[in-house]
N, C-alpha and C positions, 0 to 999 in steps of 0.2 A: 471385280474386286469382291472377295468373300467377306462375310460379316466380321470375321476375325481380323481382317486386315484394314478395315475402315478406321479412320481416325476417330478418337473419342470426342464426343460432343462436350461442350462446356459443362453441361449438367452432369454427365458421367464423370468428368474430371473433378467436379466439386464434390460429388458423392464419394469418390475415392479419397479425396483430401480429408473429408470429414471422417471417413472410416479409419484412415491412418491416424488422425488426431485422437479419436476415441481409443484405438488400440494402444497408442502411446500413453494416454492417461491411465488406462487400465493396467498397464505394465509399470506404472510409476515413472514414466518418462515425460516429465512436464517442466523440467528445469528452465529451459530457455523461455517458454511461454510465460511462466510465472515470474521470471526475472523481468520480462518486458512489462507485465502487469504491475509489478512492484514499481518500476520506473514511472509508468504512467500514473499510478495511484499517488506516488510521491509528488509529482508535479501538480496534479489537481488539488491534492490536499494542501500543498504549500500555498497555492494561490488563494484557496478558501481561508486558510488560517491567516494569511497576510491581511485580507480584507476585514475579517472579523476582529483581529487584534488591532488593526488600524482604526476601526470603528471605536474601539475602547482606548484609543490614543496611546497604545503600548504603555499603559499605566504601570505595569510591572516589568522590570527588565527581563524576567524569565519569559516574557511573551516573544522575545526575539529568538529563543532557543529552537523552536520548531522551524522557524524561517531559515535558520542556519543549518539544521540537521537534515531536514527532508531533501533538499537538493543533492546532498551527498548520497542519499539513498537512490535518487534518480540516476546519478552518474554510475553508481555501483550496479544498479539494475541493467542499464544499457551495457556496461562492461560485461556483466554476467551473460547477456545474450550472445555476445561475440567471443567470449573467452571462458573456457572451462575453469581455468585457474582463478580468474576473478570471481566466478560464480561460487567457488569453494572457499575463497579467502576474503576478498573485499566485500562481497554482498552480505555474508552473515555478520561481519563486523559492523557494517553500516546499519544493517537491519536490527541488530541487537541494541545499537545506540538509539535507533528510532523507537523501538519498543520501550526502552527505559525512559525516553523523553515523553512518550505517550502516557506512561504510568505516572510520571511526575506531573504531567498536565492534568490527569484525572485527580490527583491529590490537590493540586492548586485550585482547580475548578470547584472541587468539593469544599475546600476552605473558603473560597469566594462565596459560595452559597451560604455557608454557615455564618459568614460575616454580614450578610444582608439582613435587614430588619425582619425579625421573626425566625431567621435561620432555617434550620431543618423542619421546624414545626410548620412553617409556611412554605413547604417544599414546592407545591405546584406553582405558586406565583414566582418564587425565587428561581425555580428551574426555567421558567419561561423568560423572566426578565433579567436574570443574572447570568453568570457564565454557564454555557451549556455543558452539563455534566457528561453527556454521552459523546461529545465531539472528540475528546482525546482518545476515545476507544477506536475511532477511525484511524488515528495515527498508529495505534497498537496493531490494528488489522493490517495496515500497509507493511509495517515492520515484520509482522508474523508471516506475511506472504513471502517476503525475502528470505526469512529463516527457513521456511518450508522449501523454497526453491533450491536452497543450498543442500538440502537433504536428498532431494529427488535426483533421478538420473536424467541425462540429456536426451532429447528426442532423437529419433533416427531419421 
């Protein structure tokens, strides 16, 4: 058996897979992977938000909004992995809703910090003990990944 005919080793196959992945990313072909990351990010974020808002006893009815919206993003992300049509229609719609919900959360968390004793003048303490101001930006990031996935081309 000549060296050209021998089967590829697992390491050679992995290197080829990484090279192909890098080539796809450089060519803007990252739609399916980013749709899958959006789905995974939406699931993880939903679980985290549920526990944090449960800790606050869902004191504001708007605390339920990300719990309802993020799973839709997960479903749209999974659909985007398997369907080009879903990646171009369902995923951007769900992702835009997630981004809007994250921006709403940023505003609500900022308002919550302002309502704490000392408000914004006592920023460091209220940032640690009040609603986390940065957390809704994670939701915006997940939605942004879905929007970006809808713009990119599918992998080969």
